[in-house]
N, C-alpha and C positions, 0 to 999 in steps of 0.2 A: 747385572755388574758387582753387586752387593752379597747375590745370594751366595755366589761361589767362595764367598769371603767368610762365609757363616762358620762360627768358632765358640760350639757350645759352651766350653769352659769357659770363655769369658761372659758368655750369655746369662747364665747364673748369677753371677757377684752385680751385672749390672742390673739384673732386673731386681733384683733385692735391696740394693742402692735408692731407687726409685719408689721404694716398699713395694714392690709388687702392682704397681699400676699399669705396667705397660712391658711385652716381652721384648725382647731384644735378637737381633742378628749374632749380636759379640764381637762386632768391630768397634774397635778404641780407636777413640779422636784421630790421631795423629792418622792411620791407616784411611779412615773415613773422608779425611781432607783431601788426600791423597787421591782419593779415586773419585770423588766430588771434582778436582781439579782436572782430572782425566776425562772423565765423564762431560762436563762443560767444555772442553777444548773439542774433542771428537764430534759431538753433537751440533756446535756453534748455537746453543740455545742462548746464548748470553746476548748473542746479535741480533736475537729476534726480540719483537714487544715483548712485554711483559705477559707472561701465560699464569693466569689464571687456574685455569684448568691444568697445568701441568705440578703446581701446588695443591692443589684439592687433590689430585690423584695419590699423591705422595701423602696426606693427610692421613687418606683413607686406608692406608696400609697398616697391618698391625703391628710391625716391628718400630720401634721408635728412632732408630736412625734415618727412616725415611723423610720422620718428621725433622730432623735436624737437616738434612738436606735441603726439605722446602725451605727453611729459615735462611738456609747460606744463601739459596736462590733467592730469594726476597731480596737479603742483604745488598744483592751486587745490584739491585734496583732502587737502594736505599734514595739515593737523591733525586729520583724519578718517579717517586711514587706520588701520585694525586691526592688530592681532598677526598675524593671519593672511595679510595682504598682503603680509609679508613674503617669503612663498615666491613670489609673485607676481612682487616687484622681485627676484626672486632671478633668476627665468625672462627678465625683461628684461634684467640685467646681463650675462648667459649668452649673450645672441642677440643676433647681429648687434653684438657686442662692439668697442668702440672707445672711448680716453679722454674722448671728448665726451658721449657716452651714459652711461658708468658715472660719470662723473664730476659730473654731473648729478642721477642715481640717489642717488650715496651719501647726500647730506643728506637725501633723503625716508627710507632706511634709517634716519637719525641723529633723523629726526623720530619714527618707531614705536619707537626704542630707548628715547626721553626719557618717552615713557608707558607703555613696557611693556618697564622695565629687564632683565627676567628671559628678554627673548630676544637678549641680550649672552653669558650661561653658555648657553643651550638652541641660538643658530644660528649668533652672530657669531665667538662661538671658535670654530668650524669653520670657519668663510668663512678666517680669520687664515693657516690652514695648508693650504688646499685647493689643489686641483691647478691650480685655476682661475686662472690671474694676476687677473684683474680682480676676483673675490671677495675675493681677499687685498687689490688695490688698494683696496675698497671699506671694509674691515674697517678698514685705517690712519684711513681717509677720513671714515669717517663721523661722527665726532665733528669734523669741518672747523668748524662753525660754533658750537660748544660755548661756546668761548671760556671765562670761569669757574667754567663746569658740566664741563669735562672732565675727565673721567678719568684724570688722567697713570698711573696703573699699567695700565690698559689698552692705553691708547694706546704704551706702553714694551713691555711684553709683546708687542705686536703686531710693533711694529718690533724688537725683537730676534730675534723666530720668523723675521723675513726679512732679518734683516741682513746675510747673505751671499746674498743672489739677487746675479745677475749681469743682471737683467731692470729695463731702462731704464726701464720703467714704474712697477716699484716699490721703485727706489732712490728716483726722482723724487717719488712720494706721501710718503715716509719725511722727504724732505726739506722737503716742501711741508706736511704734517704738524706736523714740529717747528716749521717758520716762523711757520706760525699760531696755535701754543701760544706761542710766546715772547712774541707779543704781549701775552698776560696772565702767563706767568710765566717771563720771560726768563733767571733765577738755576736754574730747574729746567732747563731745556734748555742752558744750558749747561754745566752739571756732568754732564747726560746724555751729552753729546756729546765732552765731556772723558775720561768715564768706561768710554764704547764704543767697539768696533770698528764703523766704519760705512764705508759707501762714499763715496770723495770727492765724488761727485755728493751723495749726501744730505746730507755736512758741510758743503757748501758753500752749500746750497736751506735749507738748516735756521740756518744761521748770519747770514745776510741782515741781520737787524735787530739781530745781539748785538754787544756793545761789546767 
């Protein structure tokens, strides 16, 4: 279905935007989402049990649009993901890793952690100090959509564990996490930023909504 919509004119700039990490078919998001919707409807795959083999099949394909579709598919099951699915998400986070896929998977990790809070201590605590930058970014961002349910102690713990990182994607994640939480608790975030030594990028990003 995707192949017949290959567009080399679009593919070049899309690949360049992702720093040449992945080839693209050249299918922009609106059309891709339309094709996904059609595929899901015609195949009835969403009515079947969650299929990890289907996800892995898409993950193994070269063009990046297939990974996006895999994440869309997982998202359709976000409320049904089980505790054991966290290890599957870890596999995806650490394979063909870049911010586009990792940032889309992080909220799915958050859905699992909402229902099985024990995974925070059992697994996500280890991710926050993992050798993999992408697992550390996921740990910082998994609560991104929690709003008032955010556990600030965990958020701040993970940030402090990574505060000395020189990695752009970690510094940016710290700022993003703080910025989102500031929409819910600006006083707490302001105090945290003022009371800790953070990278300039993290402070700049985290302070965007602070007066």
